[in-house]
Structure formats: C-alpha cells, structure tokens
C-alpha positions as CSV (number, residue, x, y, z in Angstrom):
1,M,-0.2,0.1,0.0
2,I,0.9,3.5,-0.7
3,L,0.4,4.4,3.1
4,E,2.8,2.0,4.1
5,S,5.4,2.5,1.6
6,L,5.7,6.2,2.9
7,N,6.3,5.1,6.6
8,W,9.9,6.2,6.5
9,F,8.7,9.9,6.4
10,K,9.4,11.9,9.4
11,N,6.4,12.8,11.1
12,T,5.7,16.7,11.9
13,S,4.3,15.9,15.4
14,S,1.1,13.7,15.9
15,S,0.5,10.3,14.1
16,I,-3.1,10.3,12.5
17,P,-4.6,6.7,12.8
18,K,-4.3,5.0,9.5
19,K,-8.3,4.1,9.4
20,F,-8.8,8.2,9.1
21,H,-6.5,8.1,6.0
22,Y,-8.6,5.8,4.7
23,F,-11.6,7.2,5.2
24,F,-10.4,10.8,3.9
25,W,-9.1,9.4,0.3
26,I,-11.8,7.2,-0.2
27,T,-14.4,9.9,0.6
28,Y,-12.5,11.8,-1.7
29,F,-12.3,9.4,-4.4
30,I,-16.0,8.7,-4.4
31,F,-16.7,12.6,-4.1
32,N,-14.4,13.3,-7.2
33,V,-16.1,10.7,-9.4
34,I,-19.4,11.8,-9.0
35,R,-18.7,15.1,-9.4
36,W,-16.6,14.9,-12.8
37,G,-19.0,12.3,-13.9
38,S,-21.9,14.5,-13.1
39,Y,-20.3,17.4,-15.0
40,F,-19.2,15.5,-18.0
41,D,-22.3,13.1,-17.7
42,D,-20.1,10.4,-18.2
43,Y,-19.0,8.5,-15.1
44,W,-16.9,5.9,-17.0
45,Y,-14.7,8.4,-18.1
46,S,-14.8,10.3,-14.6
47,L,-13.9,6.8,-12.9
48,K,-10.9,6.2,-15.4
49,S,-9.4,9.6,-15.0
50,N,-9.5,9.5,-11.2
51,L,-8.2,6.1,-11.4
52,V,-5.0,7.4,-12.8
53,E,-5.0,10.8,-11.1
54,F,-5.9,9.4,-7.6
55,P,-2.5,7.9,-6.6
56,L,-0.5,10.9,-7.8
57,H,-2.5,12.8,-5.4
58,L,-1.4,10.9,-2.6
59,I,2.1,10.7,-3.5
60,V,1.9,14.5,-3.6
61,V,0.4,15.2,-0.4
62,Y,2.2,12.6,1.6
63,I,5.6,14.0,0.2
64,H,4.5,17.7,1.0
65,I,3.2,16.9,4.4
66,Y,5.9,14.6,5.8
67,L,9.0,15.2,4.0
68,L,8.9,19.1,2.7
69,I,7.0,20.8,5.7
70,P,9.2,19.0,8.6
71,R,12.5,19.4,6.7
72,F,12.1,22.5,5.5
73,I,9.3,24.6,6.7
74,L,10.2,23.4,10.3
75,N,13.4,24.1,9.9
76,K,13.2,27.7,8.1
77,K,14.2,26.5,4.7
78,Y,11.7,28.4,2.9
79,K,13.6,29.0,-0.5
80,Q,14.4,25.3,-0.8
81,Y,10.8,24.6,0.1
82,L,9.5,26.5,-2.3
83,F,12.0,25.2,-5.0
84,L,10.8,21.7,-4.3
85,L,7.3,22.6,-4.2
86,I,7.7,23.8,-7.9
87,I,9.7,20.9,-8.9
88,L,7.1,18.6,-7.4
89,F,4.2,20.2,-9.1
90,G,6.0,20.2,-12.0
91,C,6.9,16.6,-12.2
92,H,3.2,15.9,-11.3
93,Y,1.7,17.7,-14.2
94,M,4.1,15.8,-16.6
95,V,3.1,12.5,-15.4
96,R,-0.5,12.9,-15.0
97,T,-0.9,14.5,-18.6
98,G,1.4,11.8,-19.8
99,L,-0.8,8.9,-18.3
100,N,-4.1,10.7,-19.2
101,Y,-3.0,11.1,-22.7
102,V,-2.0,7.6,-23.1
103,L,-4.5,6.0,-20.8
104,V,-7.8,7.8,-20.8
105,T,-8.1,10.4,-23.5
106,E,-6.0,12.4,-26.0
107,N,-8.5,15.4,-25.1
108,I,-6.1,15.8,-21.9
109,W,-8.4,19.1,-20.8
110,P,-12.1,18.4,-21.8
111,E,-13.8,20.6,-19.3
112,A,-12.4,23.7,-21.5
113,E,-13.9,24.9,-25.0
114,G,-12.2,23.3,-27.8
115,L,-9.4,20.9,-28.2
116,Q,-6.5,21.8,-26.1
117,Q,-2.9,21.1,-26.1
118,V,-0.4,20.4,-23.6
119,F,2.1,22.6,-21.8
120,T,0.0,25.5,-22.5
121,F,0.0,28.1,-19.7
122,N,-3.8,28.0,-19.2
123,H,-3.4,24.3,-19.1
124,I,-0.4,24.0,-16.7
125,I,-2.2,26.6,-14.5
126,A,-5.4,24.6,-14.3
127,V,-3.6,21.3,-13.3
128,V,-1.5,22.6,-10.8
129,L,-4.3,24.5,-9.4
130,G,-6.4,21.8,-9.1
131,E,-3.2,19.7,-7.0
132,V,-2.8,22.9,-4.9
133,Y,-6.4,22.6,-3.6
134,V,-5.7,18.7,-2.7
135,V,-2.6,19.5,-0.8
136,A,-4.0,22.5,1.0
137,L,-7.1,20.3,2.0
138,A,-4.7,17.6,3.1
139,T,-2.5,19.8,5.0
140,S,-4.9,21.5,7.0
141,I,-6.5,18.8,7.8
142,K,-3.2,17.2,9.3
143,L,-2.4,20.7,10.8
144,I,-5.7,20.8,12.6
145,F,-4.4,17.4,14.1
146,D,-1.1,18.6,15.0
147,W,-2.7,21.5,16.7
148,V,-5.1,19.2,18.8
149,Y,-2.2,16.9,19.4
150,E,-0.1,20.0,20.8
151,L,-2.8,21.0,23.0
152,N,-3.1,17.8,24.6
153,R,0.6,17.4,24.9
154,V,1.1,20.8,26.8
155,E,-1.8,19.7,28.9
156,D,-0.2,16.6,29.9
157,L,2.8,18.2,30.4
158,Q,1.4,20.7,32.7
159,K,-0.1,17.8,34.7
160,I,3.1,15.8,34.7
161,Q,4.9,19.0,36.2
162,L,1.8,19.8,38.7
163,K,2.4,16.2,40.1
164,T,6.1,16.2,40.2
165,E,6.0,19.4,42.1
166,L,3.1,18.6,44.4
167,D,5.1,15.1,44.9
168,F,8.2,17.5,45.9
169,L,6.3,19.6,48.2
170,K,5.1,16.4,50.0
171,S,8.6,14.8,50.3
172,Q,9.6,18.6,51.8
173,I,7.1,18.2,54.5
174,Q,7.7,14.5,55.3
175,P,11.5,15.0,56.1
176,H,10.7,18.2,58.0
177,F,8.1,16.3,60.2
178,F,10.9,13.7,61.3
179,F,13.6,16.2,61.9
180,N,11.5,17.9,64.4
181,T,10.1,14.5,65.7
182,L,13.6,13.1,66.2
183,N,15.0,16.1,67.9
184,N,12.0,15.6,70.5
185,L,13.1,11.9,70.9
186,Y,16.7,12.9,71.1
187,A,15.7,15.6,73.9
188,L,13.8,12.9,75.9
189,T,16.6,10.3,75.6
190,L,19.2,13.0,77.1
191,E,16.4,13.3,79.9
192,K,16.5,9.5,80.0
193,S,12.4,9.9,79.9
194,D,10.4,6.9,80.4
195,V,8.0,7.9,77.7
196,A,10.9,7.5,74.7
197,P,9.8,4.2,74.1
198,S,6.1,5.3,73.5
199,V,7.6,8.2,71.3
200,V,9.4,5.5,69.3
201,L,6.0,3.6,68.9
202,K,4.2,6.6,67.9
203,L,6.5,7.6,65.5
204,S,6.6,4.1,64.1
205,D,2.9,4.7,63.4
206,I,3.3,8.0,61.8
207,M,6.0,6.7,59.6
208,Q,3.9,3.9,58.1
209,Y,1.3,6.2,57.1
210,V,3.8,9.0,55.4
211,L,5.8,6.0,53.7
212,Y,2.5,4.4,52.6
213,E,-0.8,6.0,52.5
214,V,0.5,9.7,51.2
215,K,1.3,8.4,48.1
216,E,-2.7,8.9,46.9
217,P,-3.9,12.1,45.5
218,K,-6.6,12.4,48.6
219,I,-7.1,10.7,51.6
220,R,-10.0,10.2,53.7
221,L,-10.4,13.3,56.4
222,F,-10.6,10.6,59.0
223,T,-7.2,9.3,58.3
224,A,-5.5,12.9,58.3
225,I,-7.2,13.6,61.5
226,N,-5.8,10.6,63.2
227,Y,-2.5,11.5,61.9
228,I,-3.0,14.8,63.6
229,Q,-4.1,13.1,66.9
230,N,-0.7,10.6,66.8
231,Y,1.3,13.9,66.5
232,L,-0.8,15.4,69.4
233,D,0.1,12.4,71.4
234,L,3.9,12.6,70.9
235,E,3.8,16.1,71.7
236,R,2.0,15.4,75.1
237,L,4.3,12.6,75.7
238,R,7.3,15.4,75.5
239,H,5.2,18.4,77.1
240,G,3.1,16.2,79.6
241,D,0.2,18.7,81.3
242,K,1.6,21.7,79.5
243,I,-0.7,21.0,76.5
244,H,-4.4,22.0,76.6
245,C,-5.9,20.9,73.1
246,E,-9.4,20.9,71.9
247,M,-10.9,19.6,68.5
248,D,-14.1,20.0,67.3
249,I,-15.4,18.2,64.2
250,I,-18.7,20.0,62.7
251,G,-21.0,18.3,60.0
252,N,-20.2,14.9,58.5
253,I,-16.9,14.0,57.3
254,E,-17.8,10.2,56.7
255,D,-17.0,10.8,52.8
256,V,-14.6,13.5,52.9
257,E,-11.4,13.3,51.3
258,V,-8.5,15.7,51.5
259,P,-5.0,16.2,50.2
260,P,-2.8,14.6,52.3
261,L,-0.5,16.2,54.7
262,L,-2.0,19.4,54.5
263,F,-2.9,20.4,58.0
264,L,-0.1,19.1,60.0
265,P,2.4,21.8,59.5
266,F,-0.3,24.3,61.1
267,I,-0.2,21.9,63.7
268,E,3.6,21.6,63.9
269,N,4.0,25.5,63.8
270,C,1.7,25.6,67.4
271,F,4.3,23.8,68.9
272,K,7.3,25.2,67.1
273,H,6.3,29.0,67.9
274,G,3.8,28.2,71.2
275,A,6.2,25.9,73.2
276,K,8.9,28.7,73.8
277,N,9.0,30.3,76.9
278,S,5.8,29.2,77.7
279,D,4.3,27.1,80.7
280,R,0.8,26.4,78.7
281,I,0.5,25.6,75.3
282,Y,-3.3,26.3,74.4
283,L,-4.5,24.7,70.9
284,T,-7.9,24.6,69.4
285,I,-8.6,23.0,66.0
286,S,-11.7,22.7,64.3
287,F,-12.8,20.7,61.2
288,E,-16.3,21.9,59.6
289,N,-18.1,20.5,56.8
290,E,-20.3,23.5,55.2
291,Q,-23.0,21.9,53.3
292,D,-20.9,19.4,51.6
293,N,-19.3,22.0,49.6
294,W,-16.6,23.5,51.5
295,L,-14.2,22.2,54.3
296,I,-13.1,24.9,56.8
297,F,-10.3,24.2,59.4
298,K,-9.3,26.6,62.1
299,V,-6.2,26.8,64.2
300,E,-5.5,29.0,67.2
301,N,-2.8,28.5,69.5
302,S,-1.0,30.4,71.7
303,F,1.9,32.1,70.1
304,S,5.6,33.2,71.1
305,Q,7.4,34.6,68.0
306,N,10.9,33.0,67.6
307,T,13.9,35.5,66.7
308,N,17.5,34.7,65.4
309,K,20.6,36.6,66.4
310,K,19.6,39.4,64.0
311,N,16.2,39.7,65.7
312,K,14.4,38.7,62.1
313,P,11.4,36.1,62.4
314,I,12.4,32.4,61.7
315,H,10.2,30.9,59.0
316,G,10.1,27.0,58.5
317,I,9.1,25.4,55.4
318,G,5.7,24.4,56.4
319,I,3.6,27.7,55.8
320,K,4.9,28.8,52.5
321,N,4.6,24.9,51.3
322,I,1.3,24.7,52.1
323,Q,0.6,27.8,49.9
324,R,2.0,26.7,47.3
325,R,0.6,23.5,47.4
326,L,-3.0,25.2,47.7
327,E,-2.2,27.0,44.5
328,L,-1.5,24.0,42.5
329,L,-4.2,22.0,43.9
330,F,-7.2,24.7,44.0
331,A,-6.1,27.8,41.6
332,A,-7.9,30.6,43.4
333,N,-10.7,28.4,44.3
334,Y,-9.6,28.5,48.3
335,E,-9.4,31.1,50.8
336,F,-6.4,30.9,53.2
337,H,-5.0,33.7,55.9
338,T,-3.3,33.8,59.0
339,K,-3.0,36.7,61.8
340,I,-2.2,36.9,65.2
341,V,-4.5,38.3,67.8
342,D,-3.5,39.0,71.6
343,Q,-0.6,36.6,71.6
344,T,-2.9,33.8,70.0
345,F,-1.9,32.5,66.2
346,C,-5.1,32.0,63.9
347,V,-5.2,29.9,60.6
348,F,-8.2,30.0,58.8
349,L,-8.3,27.7,55.7
350,K,-11.3,27.1,53.3
351,I,-11.0,24.3,50.5
352,P,-13.9,23.0,48.2
353,L,-14.7,19.3,48.6
354,Q,-16.0,19.0,44.9
C-alpha cells in the first residue's frame, strides 16, 4: 500500500490513525468520481481519469506533509521548500498529463472549450491549481490534528509538572516532620525519659502513614485527623500537662477526602512557636463540613515569636509549602489567611470538597 510505503517519512508531530487516512481518501475519490461524472455526464470517463490521478494525489500530498514541511518549513528553509514544491508540481503535471493522454483520452482538458494542447500556460495553471487544492485540503487537516495533539501534549506536560511539584512539596514536609520529631526524641533520651519508647512507637505509626498512605492524591479526612492525633500524642509525651488541646468536628465527614499532609504543618507550627518560653500551650482545632461544598479548617494557638541573632523572624518551610500546594491544587478556588490576635496565632483555611 502507498500509505505503508511512505512510513519512512518523518512525521511533523502527531500520528493520525490509518483508518482516518483511508476514510479521507476513499471519500475524496468517490466525491471526485461523482462530481466529474455528473459534470461530463460520463461516469466511466470520470472513473478512469480519477483512477489515474488518484495515486498521484497521494504521492504529492504525503511528500508535502511528511517530507517538505518537517524538513524545510519547520527548519525555516523557505527558499528550498518553494523550489522543491515547484519541482514536485512540475513532475506531477508531466506524469499526470502523460498518463491521461496514454490511458484515458487524447483530449487532455475536456472541460475547456475546443481541443487544447499540452504544456500551454492555461493548462499548466489549471492542473497545478487543482493539485494545490488537494494538497491544501489534506495539509489543513493534518495541521488541525497537529494543533489538537500539541494542545493535549502541553496539557499532559502541565499535569506531569503539577504532579512532580506536588510530590516534591510533600517530600519536603515528610523529612521536615521527622527531623522535628527525632529532635524531640533526642531530647527525651538525653533526659532518660520513660516516655521515649512510647515516642518510638507513635513515630513508627506515623512513618507507616507517611511512607505508604500519602502517595495517593487524596486520603480520608478521618485518616488525616488520626495522623494529627498521633502527632498531638507525641507532643503530649514530651510536654505533658503543658498542652491544652481541643478539637471540634462539625458536620458529616464520613466521605470527605482531602490532600495528604495538608493540615499537619499548621499543627507543627503551634508547638514550634507556642512551646518556647511558655508554661502553657493552648491549642484549638476545628474541621467543619459546610453543606458538602467546603471544608473549613481553623487552628488557634498560644504564640511566641522566635527570633534569630539578628532579631529577624524565623520561618520554616511549612506555611510557604502549604501555600504553594494550595495554589497548585485549587488555583484561586480556596481561602487561606493567618493573623495574630492577643498572643494567639490564628489560621483559617477553606477548600472545596468537589
């Protein structure tokens, strides 16, 4: 088959399934036979002439689409392209005219008035324009396929980039969390605390969650809350009665799913900034399902600002990380803000459930 013999031509970008090639050319052939058969009132002549011309259409079209365009147009070799295109049309004219004269009729231009001669200016223009029409139609269809293919490719690349960045942000949170917890465990071992073994067990449960469950794009809210509870238990083992924590769940969260590791950085910050130079750590956490459309997450904790030697605020990766993840996951369809009121750090986060 002609289509298979042209497989060595380099494609411009997308690959159109063969069935669409067959459908296009069969439709075009039938249309031309009926069109010119009706015009001449001679369907037998129309069939013979189209059988001669049809293979030439295929050769010219596929040379143009799969050879001239990728090797010259895409490489900005416009002069070479025009030169070869003229040569291609010239060869087509000579072969088409010769075959028609030998195999079909000596009247090589029956639609014109009177008996016409070959290689006249008008006949060359008529044949070339007819071939330009075929080449332009087929090339336009190919370019449309390429355009759609490119749109889908760019969309796929954006999805891959989004997933890659989200995975990177999640991977940042995990070592950040374990680093803090191991520091806590180290402090307990220095004190030879009896609660150190319990910390190891709790940390083991959390590691299982982080290593296996957060690979999914979403997890059950119950799982995320259980993760937070384990973290709170770890902090209680370290700080004892200093921690006063309340957690409220408003509405039905049975089927609610959320991105993993979304809320923990806020809880970590409660202890990072609230535990320093404080006899008490007050913490309130709430989750509210608002009419199955929005999930509202609030955190309020006692707050003391850490400073470094240059008296500048110390910031971890948690909040900035979460802000970036929210942008990637929800675009502008979320609400997030923090504020400090009377030595209390307040977090408000509202994300869509659908």
